[in-house]
TORBAGU-899129 format. One record per residue (C-alpha): x negated, y negated, z; residue number from 1. Coordinates in nm, 2 decimals, padded with zeros to 4 digits. Example, Ala and Ser with C-alpha at 12.3 -4.5 7.8 and 13.67 -1.06 7.14 Angstrom:
// TORBAGU-899129
+--------+--------+--------+-----+
:      X :      Y :      Z :   i :
+--------+--------+--------+-----+
: -01.23 :  00.45 :  00.78 :   1 :
: -01.37 :  00.11 :  00.71 :   2 :
+--------+--------+--------+-----+
//
This chain:
// TORBAGU-899129
+--------+--------+--------+-----+
:      X :      Y :      Z :   i :
+--------+--------+--------+-----+
:  00.00 : -00.01 : -00.01 :   1 :
: -00.28 : -00.24 :  00.09 :   2 :
: -00.47 : -00.15 : -00.23 :   3 :
: -00.15 : -00.22 : -00.44 :   4 :
: -00.11 : -00.56 : -00.27 :   5 :
: -00.46 : -00.66 : -00.34 :   6 :
: -00.42 : -00.55 : -00.70 :   7 :
: -00.11 : -00.76 : -00.73 :   8 :
: -00.29 : -01.06 : -00.58 :   9 :
: -00.59 : -01.02 : -00.81 :  10 :
: -00.36 : -00.98 : -01.11 :  11 :
: -00.16 : -01.29 : -01.01 :  12 :
: -00.50 : -01.48 : -00.98 :  13 :
: -00.62 : -01.34 : -01.32 :  14 :
: -00.30 : -01.45 : -01.49 :  15 :
: -00.32 : -01.79 : -01.33 :  16 :
: -00.69 : -01.83 : -01.45 :  17 :
: -00.59 : -01.70 : -01.78 :  18 :
: -00.30 : -01.95 : -01.82 :  19 :
: -00.53 : -02.24 : -01.71 :  20 :
: -00.78 : -02.15 : -01.96 :  21 :
: -00.52 : -02.10 : -02.23 :  22 :
: -00.37 : -02.45 : -02.15 :  23 :
: -00.72 : -02.61 : -02.15 :  24 :
: -00.78 : -02.45 : -02.50 :  25 :
: -00.45 : -02.58 : -02.63 :  26 :
: -00.54 : -02.93 : -02.50 :  27 :
: -00.87 : -02.92 : -02.68 :  28 :
: -00.69 : -02.81 : -02.99 :  29 :
: -00.46 : -03.12 : -02.96 :  30 :
: -00.74 : -03.35 : -02.90 :  31 :
: -00.90 : -03.23 : -03.21 :  32 :
: -00.60 : -03.26 : -03.42 :  33 :
: -00.56 : -03.62 : -03.29 :  34 :
: -00.92 : -03.69 : -03.38 :  35 :
: -00.86 : -03.55 : -03.73 :  36 :
: -00.54 : -03.76 : -03.77 :  37 :
: -00.75 : -04.08 : -03.66 :  38 :
: -01.01 : -03.99 : -03.92 :  39 :
: -00.75 : -03.96 : -04.19 :  40 :
: -00.61 : -04.27 : -04.11 :  41 :
: -00.95 : -04.46 : -04.11 :  42 :
: -01.03 : -04.29 : -04.45 :  43 :
: -00.69 : -04.39 : -04.59 :  44 :
: -00.75 : -04.75 : -04.47 :  45 :
: -01.09 : -04.75 : -04.63 :  46 :
: -00.94 : -04.62 : -04.96 :  47 :
: -00.67 : -04.90 : -04.96 :  48 :
: -00.94 : -05.16 : -04.89 :  49 :
: -01.15 : -05.03 : -05.18 :  50 :
: -00.85 : -05.02 : -05.42 :  51 :
: -00.77 : -05.39 : -05.33 :  52 :
: -01.14 : -05.49 : -05.36 :  53 :
: -01.15 : -05.32 : -05.70 :  54 :
: -00.84 : -05.49 : -05.82 :  55 :
: -00.97 : -05.82 : -05.71 :  56 :
: -01.30 : -05.76 : -05.88 :  57 :
: -01.11 : -05.67 : -06.20 :  58 :
: -00.92 : -05.98 : -06.18 :  59 :
: -01.22 : -06.19 : -06.13 :  60 :
: -01.41 : -06.03 : -06.42 :  61 :
: -01.11 : -06.12 : -06.65 :  62 :
: -01.13 : -06.47 : -06.53 :  63 :
: -01.39 : -06.75 : -06.62 :  64 :
: -01.75 : -06.74 : -06.59 :  65 :
: -01.75 : -06.94 : -06.27 :  66 :
: -01.52 : -06.68 : -06.11 :  67 :
: -01.74 : -06.39 : -06.24 :  68 :
: -02.05 : -06.56 : -06.09 :  69 :
: -01.88 : -06.60 : -05.75 :  70 :
: -01.76 : -06.24 : -05.75 :  71 :
: -02.11 : -06.12 : -05.84 :  72 :
: -02.27 : -06.32 : -05.56 :  73 :
: -02.02 : -06.19 : -05.31 :  74 :
: -02.09 : -05.83 : -05.44 :  75 :
: -02.46 : -05.88 : -05.40 :  76 :
: -02.42 : -06.00 : -05.04 :  77 :
: -02.25 : -05.68 : -04.94 :  78 :
+--------+--------+--------+-----+
//
């Protein structure tokens, strides 16, 4: 009877430890997904910025010589 009681307590402790480890693992997974989401959002923002910059550059190159020179100077500064 005592051995059975000890086994039940050990099993309960093992289950509790397993559940805690499992919960911690799931939390790390969620953190990783959140980080990936943030990275994807940053990349999307960079792509949007680059698209706008390219459109502005195209418009400037279609403009007059002075505008082209300004655009070229700004491009060389970056």
